[in-house]
C-alpha positions as CSV (number, residue, x, y, z in Angstrom):
1,M,-75.7,-51.5,-2.0
2,L,-74.7,-47.8,-1.8
3,K,-73.1,-46.7,1.5
4,D,-71.0,-43.7,0.4
5,L,-71.8,-40.9,-2.0
6,L,-68.9,-38.8,-3.1
7,I,-69.8,-35.5,-4.9
8,F,-66.8,-33.9,-6.7
9,S,-68.1,-30.3,-7.2
10,H,-66.5,-27.6,-9.2
11,P,-67.7,-24.0,-9.9
12,E,-69.4,-23.7,-13.3
13,R,-66.8,-22.5,-15.7
14,S,-68.0,-20.4,-18.7
15,A,-66.5,-18.7,-21.7
16,A,-66.6,-15.4,-19.9
17,S,-64.5,-16.7,-17.0
18,S,-61.8,-17.8,-19.3
19,L,-61.5,-14.5,-21.1
20,T,-61.1,-12.1,-18.2
21,D,-57.5,-11.2,-19.2
22,L,-58.5,-10.0,-22.6
23,P,-59.7,-6.4,-23.5
24,S,-63.4,-5.9,-23.1
25,D,-64.1,-5.6,-26.8
26,V,-62.2,-8.8,-27.5
27,Q,-64.0,-10.5,-24.6
28,A,-67.3,-9.7,-26.2
29,A,-66.3,-10.9,-29.6
30,E,-64.8,-14.1,-28.3
31,S,-67.8,-14.8,-26.0
32,E,-70.2,-14.4,-28.9
33,S,-68.1,-16.7,-31.1
34,L,-67.8,-19.4,-28.4
35,G,-71.4,-19.4,-27.5
36,S,-73.1,-21.4,-24.7
37,S,-71.6,-24.6,-25.9
38,Y,-68.2,-23.6,-24.7
39,D,-66.6,-26.4,-22.7
40,A,-63.5,-25.3,-20.9
41,D,-61.0,-27.9,-19.5
42,L,-59.6,-27.7,-16.0
43,T,-56.5,-25.6,-15.3
44,D,-53.3,-27.5,-14.5
45,A,-53.7,-26.5,-10.9
46,C,-57.2,-28.0,-10.8
47,K,-56.0,-31.2,-12.5
48,R,-53.3,-31.6,-9.7
49,N,-56.1,-31.0,-7.1
50,A,-58.2,-33.7,-8.7
51,Q,-55.2,-36.1,-8.5
52,R,-54.8,-35.2,-4.8
53,V,-58.5,-36.1,-4.3
54,G,-57.8,-39.5,-5.9
55,V,-55.0,-40.1,-3.3
56,W,-57.4,-39.1,-0.6
57,F,-60.0,-41.6,-1.9
58,A,-57.5,-44.4,-1.7
59,R,-56.2,-43.5,1.7
60,E,-59.7,-43.2,3.2
61,N,-60.8,-46.5,1.7
62,L,-63.4,-44.6,-0.4
63,V,-62.3,-45.8,-3.9
64,P,-65.5,-45.7,-6.0
65,D,-67.2,-48.7,-7.6
66,E,-69.0,-46.5,-10.1
67,V,-68.3,-43.1,-11.4
68,R,-70.6,-40.7,-13.3
69,C,-70.0,-37.2,-14.6
70,V,-71.7,-34.4,-16.3
71,P,-70.8,-34.7,-20.1
72,T,-68.5,-31.7,-20.0
73,L,-64.7,-31.6,-20.4
74,A,-64.1,-30.2,-17.0
75,S,-66.2,-32.7,-15.1
76,R,-64.9,-35.6,-17.1
77,T,-61.3,-34.5,-16.6
78,A,-61.8,-34.1,-12.8
79,A,-63.3,-37.6,-12.5
80,Q,-60.7,-39.3,-14.7
81,K,-57.7,-37.6,-13.0
82,S,-59.0,-38.5,-9.5
83,C,-59.8,-42.1,-10.5
84,K,-56.4,-42.7,-12.0
85,A,-54.7,-41.3,-8.9
86,A,-56.8,-43.7,-6.9
87,G,-55.5,-46.6,-9.0
88,L,-58.6,-47.0,-11.3
89,N,-58.8,-47.3,-15.0
90,E,-60.2,-44.0,-16.4
91,D,-62.8,-46.0,-18.4
92,I,-64.8,-46.4,-15.2
93,V,-66.0,-42.8,-15.8
94,Q,-69.3,-42.6,-17.6
95,D,-71.1,-39.5,-18.9
96,D,-74.5,-39.1,-17.4
97,D,-76.6,-36.3,-18.9
98,Q,-79.1,-36.4,-16.0
99,L,-76.4,-34.8,-13.8
100,S,-76.5,-31.7,-15.9
101,R,-79.6,-30.4,-14.0
102,F,-81.2,-31.0,-10.7
103,D,-84.7,-32.2,-9.9
104,E,-86.2,-33.9,-6.9
105,S,-86.0,-37.4,-8.5
106,L,-82.2,-37.1,-9.4
107,F,-81.0,-39.2,-6.5
108,S,-83.6,-41.9,-6.9
109,N,-82.9,-42.1,-10.6
110,L,-79.2,-42.5,-9.9
111,A,-79.9,-45.1,-7.3
112,A,-82.1,-47.1,-9.6
113,D,-79.3,-47.2,-12.2
114,L,-76.6,-48.5,-9.9
115,H,-75.3,-52.0,-9.9
116,A,-76.6,-54.0,-6.9
117,E,-73.1,-54.4,-5.5
118,T,-72.0,-50.7,-5.7
119,A,-71.0,-49.5,-2.3
120,C,-69.4,-46.2,-3.2
121,L,-70.5,-43.8,-6.0
122,L,-68.6,-40.8,-7.3
123,I,-70.3,-38.1,-9.3
124,A,-68.5,-35.1,-10.8
125,V,-70.9,-32.2,-11.2
126,G,-71.2,-28.4,-11.2
127,A,-71.7,-26.5,-8.0
128,S,-75.4,-25.8,-8.4
129,V,-76.3,-29.4,-8.9
130,A,-73.9,-30.5,-6.1
131,Q,-75.5,-28.0,-3.6
132,R,-79.1,-29.0,-4.3
133,L,-78.3,-32.7,-4.5
134,C,-76.6,-32.6,-1.1
135,Q,-79.5,-30.7,0.5
136,N,-81.9,-33.2,-1.0
137,V,-80.0,-36.3,0.1
138,T,-79.1,-35.2,3.6
139,G,-82.1,-33.0,4.5
140,M,-79.2,-30.9,6.0
141,R,-79.2,-33.1,9.1
142,G,-76.3,-32.5,11.4
143,D,-74.5,-29.2,11.9
144,A,-76.8,-27.1,9.7
145,E,-74.7,-23.9,10.1
146,R,-71.5,-25.6,9.1
147,D,-73.1,-27.5,6.3
148,E,-74.7,-24.4,4.8
149,A,-71.3,-22.7,4.9
150,E,-69.6,-25.6,3.2
151,L,-72.3,-25.7,0.4
152,G,-72.0,-22.0,-0.1
153,A,-68.3,-22.4,-0.8
154,L,-69.0,-24.8,-3.7
155,H,-69.6,-21.8,-6.0
156,E,-66.1,-20.4,-5.3
157,M,-63.8,-23.4,-5.4
158,D,-63.6,-27.2,-5.9
159,R,-65.0,-29.3,-3.1
160,V,-65.5,-33.0,-2.4
161,L,-68.6,-33.8,-0.4
162,H,-68.7,-37.2,1.4
163,I,-72.2,-38.3,2.3
164,K,-72.8,-41.4,4.3
165,I,-76.0,-43.1,3.2
166,A,-78.2,-44.2,6.1
167,G,-79.7,-47.6,6.7
168,N,-79.3,-50.1,3.9
169,G,-78.9,-47.3,1.3
170,P,-80.9,-46.6,-1.8
171,G,-82.7,-49.5,-3.4
172,A,-83.5,-51.2,-0.2
173,D,-87.0,-49.7,0.0
174,S,-89.0,-46.9,-1.5
175,Q,-88.3,-44.5,1.4
176,T,-84.5,-44.3,0.9
177,T,-84.6,-43.0,-2.7
178,T,-87.4,-40.5,-2.3
179,G,-86.4,-38.6,0.9
180,A,-83.4,-37.6,2.9
181,C,-81.4,-40.7,3.6
182,G,-77.8,-39.4,4.2
183,R,-75.6,-37.4,6.4
184,L,-72.8,-35.0,5.2
185,V,-69.7,-36.4,6.9
186,Q,-67.2,-33.9,5.5
187,A,-66.4,-31.4,2.8
188,I,-62.9,-31.7,1.5
189,D,-61.0,-28.7,0.0
190,P,-58.6,-30.3,-2.6
191,S,-56.2,-27.4,-2.4
192,A,-55.7,-28.1,1.3
193,L,-54.6,-31.7,0.7
194,P,-50.9,-32.6,0.7
195,K,-49.2,-31.1,-2.3
196,R,-46.9,-34.0,-3.0
197,F,-47.9,-37.6,-3.9
198,P,-46.8,-40.8,-2.1
199,F,-44.4,-43.1,-3.9
200,P,-44.0,-45.9,-4.9
201,D,-47.7,-46.5,-4.0
202,I,-50.4,-45.0,-2.0
203,N,-48.7,-46.0,1.3
204,G,-45.2,-45.1,0.2
205,S,-43.1,-42.8,2.4
206,E,-41.4,-40.9,-0.4
207,R,-43.1,-37.8,-1.8
208,R,-43.0,-36.7,-5.4
209,R,-44.4,-33.9,-7.6
210,R,-46.8,-36.2,-9.5
211,P,-48.9,-39.3,-8.8
212,A,-46.8,-42.5,-8.5
213,Y,-48.1,-43.9,-11.8
214,Y,-46.5,-41.0,-13.8
215,Y,-43.1,-42.5,-13.1
216,R,-44.0,-45.9,-14.6
217,Q,-44.0,-45.5,-18.4
218,S,-44.1,-47.7,-21.5
219,A,-43.1,-47.3,-25.1
220,V,-43.0,-49.1,-28.4
221,I,-40.6,-49.5,-31.2
222,P,-42.9,-49.6,-34.2
223,Y,-41.6,-51.7,-37.1
224,R,-42.8,-53.3,-40.4
225,I,-41.3,-55.5,-43.1
226,R,-41.6,-54.0,-46.5
227,D,-40.0,-55.5,-49.6
228,H,-38.1,-57.9,-47.4
229,K,-36.6,-54.9,-45.5
230,L,-37.0,-54.0,-41.9
231,E,-38.2,-50.5,-41.3
232,I,-38.4,-48.6,-37.9
233,L,-40.8,-45.7,-37.4
234,V,-39.4,-42.8,-35.4
235,I,-41.3,-39.7,-34.3
236,S,-40.2,-36.2,-33.4
237,T,-41.1,-34.3,-30.2
238,S,-43.8,-31.7,-30.6
239,K,-41.3,-29.0,-31.4
240,R,-39.4,-31.3,-33.7
241,K,-36.1,-30.8,-31.8
242,R,-35.5,-34.5,-31.0
243,W,-36.5,-37.9,-32.3
244,G,-37.6,-41.0,-30.5
245,V,-40.4,-43.5,-30.4
246,P,-44.0,-43.4,-29.0
247,K,-43.9,-43.3,-25.2
248,G,-46.2,-42.3,-22.3
249,I,-47.4,-42.9,-18.8
250,H,-48.5,-46.4,-18.0
251,D,-52.2,-45.7,-17.1
252,P,-53.6,-47.5,-14.1
253,G,-55.9,-50.4,-14.9
254,K,-54.2,-51.1,-18.3
255,T,-51.3,-53.3,-19.2
256,A,-48.1,-51.6,-20.1
257,Q,-48.6,-52.9,-23.7
258,A,-52.1,-51.4,-24.0
259,S,-50.9,-48.0,-22.7
260,A,-48.0,-48.1,-25.2
261,A,-50.3,-49.0,-28.0
262,N,-52.5,-46.1,-27.2
263,E,-49.4,-43.8,-27.3
264,A,-48.5,-45.2,-30.6
265,M,-51.9,-44.3,-32.0
266,E,-51.9,-40.8,-30.6
267,E,-48.2,-39.8,-31.1
268,A,-47.3,-41.7,-34.2
269,G,-50.7,-42.4,-35.8
270,V,-50.1,-46.2,-36.2
271,L,-52.0,-49.3,-35.1
272,G,-50.6,-52.8,-34.6
273,K,-49.7,-55.6,-32.3
274,V,-47.5,-54.9,-29.2
275,M,-45.5,-57.9,-28.2
276,D,-45.6,-59.4,-24.7
277,A,-41.9,-59.4,-24.1
278,E,-40.1,-56.1,-23.6
279,V,-37.0,-55.4,-25.6
280,G,-35.5,-53.4,-22.8
281,R,-36.0,-50.5,-20.4
282,Y,-34.4,-47.2,-19.6
283,S,-34.7,-44.3,-17.2
284,Y,-34.7,-40.5,-17.4
285,A,-35.2,-37.6,-15.1
286,K,-38.5,-35.7,-15.0
287,W,-40.8,-34.2,-12.4
288,G,-38.0,-34.1,-9.8
289,A,-37.4,-37.8,-9.9
290,T,-36.7,-40.7,-12.2
291,C,-39.1,-42.3,-14.7
292,T,-38.6,-45.9,-15.8
293,V,-39.7,-46.7,-19.4
294,H,-40.5,-50.3,-20.4
295,V,-40.0,-50.7,-24.2
296,Y,-41.9,-53.2,-26.4
297,P,-41.7,-54.2,-30.1
298,M,-44.8,-53.3,-32.1
299,E,-45.6,-54.8,-35.5
300,V,-47.5,-52.1,-37.4
301,S,-50.6,-53.1,-39.3
302,A,-52.0,-49.7,-40.2
303,V,-50.7,-46.1,-40.6
304,L,-53.4,-43.5,-40.0
305,P,-53.8,-40.6,-42.4
306,P,-53.0,-37.1,-40.9
307,D,-56.7,-36.3,-40.4
308,R,-57.0,-39.4,-38.1
309,W,-53.7,-38.9,-36.4
310,P,-54.3,-37.1,-33.1
311,E,-50.8,-35.6,-32.9
312,S,-50.1,-34.9,-36.5
313,H,-48.1,-31.9,-35.6
314,R,-45.2,-34.3,-34.9
315,G,-42.9,-35.6,-37.6
316,R,-42.8,-39.3,-38.4
317,E,-40.4,-41.2,-40.6
318,W,-39.8,-44.8,-41.6
319,L,-36.1,-45.6,-41.5
320,S,-33.8,-48.6,-41.7
321,A,-32.9,-49.9,-38.3
322,T,-29.4,-48.5,-38.6
323,A,-30.6,-45.1,-39.5
324,A,-33.3,-45.2,-36.8
325,A,-30.7,-46.1,-34.2
326,D,-28.6,-43.1,-35.3
327,R,-31.6,-40.8,-35.3
328,V,-33.1,-41.3,-31.9
329,H,-31.8,-39.2,-29.0
330,Q,-31.8,-41.8,-26.1
331,D,-28.6,-43.9,-26.0
332,E,-30.4,-46.9,-24.4
333,L,-33.0,-46.7,-27.2
334,K,-30.3,-46.9,-29.9
335,H,-29.1,-50.2,-28.3
336,M,-32.7,-51.5,-28.2
337,I,-33.3,-50.8,-31.8
338,R,-30.2,-52.7,-32.8
339,L,-31.2,-55.6,-30.5
340,L,-34.6,-55.7,-32.1
341,Q,-33.0,-55.7,-35.5
342,E,-31.0,-58.8,-34.5
343,K,-34.0,-60.6,-33.1
344,I,-36.2,-59.9,-36.2
345,T,-33.4,-60.8,-38.5
346,E,-33.0,-64.2,-36.7
347,Q,-36.8,-64.8,-36.9
348,H,-36.9,-64.1,-40.6
349,R,-33.7,-65.7,-41.7
350,D,-35.4,-68.3,-43.8
351,G,-37.6,-65.5,-45.3
352,R,-34.6,-63.7,-46.8
353,L,-35.1,-60.6,-44.7
354,D,-32.7,-57.9,-46.0
355,V,-31.8,-55.5,-43.2
């Protein structure tokens, strides 16, 4: 039963606003080519702010049970970044086209769609919908002058509106979904929240540049057996300066293996089974601290063609275990490849594996 409504509002971003640094004639041409369907992503600064909002959710015990967003890249990114920083799986975020525009029945329609046990709903929307929805739900009860000023600021910067739903919340009776049933508790300016993030968890005393989960990472060593020979897949960095294996942040709400499998699909364009037991771990410096990477073997079952490989700008190459160990940059990874070679050789001894 809904008790808290969180509205993550951002100014409507358009093609024109993203082209302001270009000459006027170029702006006109680019705007025409982009058209009204242009869907700009958040800037890096706005992404950091969304993550700070997620920390605020967790610390205020306002972690949402359901999350809806306008089906645009900016709204989806804002919702996903805040949810992951609050410890949620990004899959909780659902596109909801009805949030693209406001009408008087919007809140009642939202309430009717909620799960019965939902206590906290987060929606990520543009400023115009956020303003009118807040006015509709609250009837502007409370400090009207303050609330009007807060709502007016929605069109200039990101804001999070926390609305406490009165009585038993929507769904309890016909009155709570058709009229004002809430009170605006506060409007949060994400840029005013603490710049650094708590570590190792939401209650940690250490402060770091990125959310705590960024520093917990997972990787796979992709391998296959071809013509009785063990082959290891290595990939290059985006600029092809170094070689390694698929690696990425361990996303909240997923196992380390699932996160690593997703990185393998994106970075290396391969699918397969990631083993439960890690082959090792290593650490490296990034974002002003130390990231720890848990490494798992992955038996490759399919190699995606370039047109289905998200990061096909990278290089990828199948090598013998010895050549792969020599190729990768990380010393600890060299040792893990050799260790994996020994384990697989032992497992396939009766199968005449030639390494």
